[in-house]
C-alpha angles and dihedrals in degrees: 000000000000091000090052091051090050090049093050091046090051092048093049090049093052092046091051091048092049092047092051091051093048091054089051093047091048091051090049092048092048093049091046092050091052092044093049095050091049096045092046088054093047097047101037102090119226090002110188088359093290095144093045090051091047093050093054097041129119114255096166095118135028090246092051092048090048091053092049092053091047091052092046091056097036096105089062096055093086095047101040138059120233088264090049092052090049089049095055094042092051092046091046094238124187090004092074092054092046091048092049092049090051095046093050096038097240143103127240122211132177113243105175130014123190131179141201104201126199110176105297096349121091120189109198145195121200125188109212128202118215108208134184122179092347092306118118105229094186147307129261128189121224123194134191149118138271127201113206135191127201123227112182106314096338133081123217131195110255097177140355132204130183116203103195115028089141090068088066094045091052091049093050093047089055092058 
């Protein structure tokens, strides 16, 4: 009987441990998923033709210009909080990457994204490929941090910060 009680206690301990790990893994997976969607959108230049549309847009009035900017950032509305949208607009993301790709006649695409997650903060590293006429000219690493908030079962970007944009600029200037 004592051996059976010990076995049941051991089994319960293992189940509690595994369920705790699963919740932490689910949290990490959900945060990574939200971060990956966001970063892919930021770092993929001219995604869904946003830069082309922006370049040919009507900025003749304040209202028209506001609509263009709203359209440019519309794909982020379902993955960012209001604060997150404000963060990327004020930091000129993804505009800066789109503009650099246009200026240096290349495209930029994320290849590998890794995260170090602590609660609702995700430090990230993204390896970017710089491409011209289907030839990879090189790779540049970008690092930064995302703050996320949870709403129900989903996570949303609340702020974004890129640490080393100058590394990409230096690489592009060397082409």
